[in-house]
N, C-alpha and C positions, 0 to 999 in steps of 0.2 A: 312770912306773911305778916302784914301789919295787924295790930290788935284793934285799933279804932281809927276813925276818920279825923280825929282831933289833931291839933298841933303836937308833933312828936310821935304820932301814930301809936301811942300807948307804950313806946319803948323808952321814952325819955321825957324829961320836963319840957314844956313848950319853948322855953328860951334857949335850950341847948342846941348845939349843932352836931348832929350825928356824924360818925366817921364814914358811914356809907349812905348813899342816897336812899330816901324812904320810898320813892316811887308813887304810884297812884293810890294813896291811902283813902281817898274819898270813895272809890269804887271797890277796891279790893282789900277788905279787912275782915277779921273774924267777927266783930260786932255786927256788921251788915249781913253776914252770911249765916249767922246762928239760926234764924227762923226761916230761911229760904230753902225749901226742899229741892230746888234745882241748882243750888250752889255747889261749888267745888268742895267746900267743907262738908256738906251733907253727903255728897258722893263718897268722899274718903271715909266718913263714918260708916256709911253703908257697906263699903268694901271690907272694912275692919270687922263689922258685926257679922257679915256673911262668912268670912274666914273663920271667925271664932266658933260659929255654929255648924261648920261643915268639916267632918273628918276627911273628906276628899281633898279639900283645899289645904288642910293642915298637914296631912300625912300621905295623901295619895300619890302614886307614881305619875310622872309626867310623860305623856306620849304626844308627839306632834301629829297633827292631822294635815294631810295633803289637801290644801284648798287652792283657791285662785291665787294668782300672783300678787294681788293687792290685799289679801286677807291672811292674817296670822292667826292660826287656830291650834288649840291643843286640848287634850283631855287630862283631867286630874282625877285619879281614882276611878271608881266604877261608874258614877252617875253624873259627873260634872264636866262641862266643856266650856271653853272660853274662845271667843272669836272677836277679832278686832279688824275693822275695815281701815286700812292704811291709805285710803285714796279719797279723792274729792268726788267720786262717782258712787252712786247707789249700786250695791252688789246683792246677789241672791245666792244663798247656799242651799243645795238640795239635801234631802235625807236628814232633816232635823225634826226631832220629836221630844217635846218636853215643855218646861215652863221657864220663862226668863226670870231668873232670880234677881238679877241686877243688870241695869243698862246705863250707859252714859246719858241716855234719854230716859230719865226716871219715870216718865209716863208709861213706859213699856214694862216696868217691874210687875211681875205676876202674869204677864201675857202668856197665853197658851200658844204653842207653836206646833203645828202638825204638817209635816211635809217639807215646806220651803221656808227659809228665813231670810227676809230682806234686811240688810244693814244699810243705814243711811251713811253718807260720807263721814268718816272719822268716828263712827259709832263703835263702841265695844259692848259686848254682852257676856253674861255668865248664864249658861243654860243648865238647868238640872234635868237630865234626861239623856238623850243621845244626839250627837252631832257628828255625822260621817260624810262630809262632802266628797 
C-alpha cells in the first residue's frame, strides 16, 4: 500500500523511477485512510485489536459451521463465530444470538442480533455469542 498521494507515493523521492508500478496512489494510500473509519486500514486495525482482546480468537479451537453454499462460517472458542457471505446476493442465517463485534460494514459494529442475521453481498462479520445455521 502506498504511504501518500504525492509523487513517489512515499516510497521514493519524486524524481526516481520505482522498479514496480505505484498504482492508484491518489485514492489508495495510508495517509488518506488514517482518519477514515470506513477504510481498509481502519478495518485491519479493528481486526487486529479484536484478536488481541479475544482469547477465543487467539487460542480457541476452530469448528466449521454448516451454512448455506455461499456462506463460509466457523466458530472459534466458546463464544465467537465468524461468517462471510461469498456471494453478490443478500443471505440470511438463522439461529444467531449475540453482538456483532466487527463487520466489514463498520456501521454494524456493536449491533445486537437475535434470531436471524442478514449478511449483505460480500459482507463478513464476527459475532460474540452464538451462530448455528
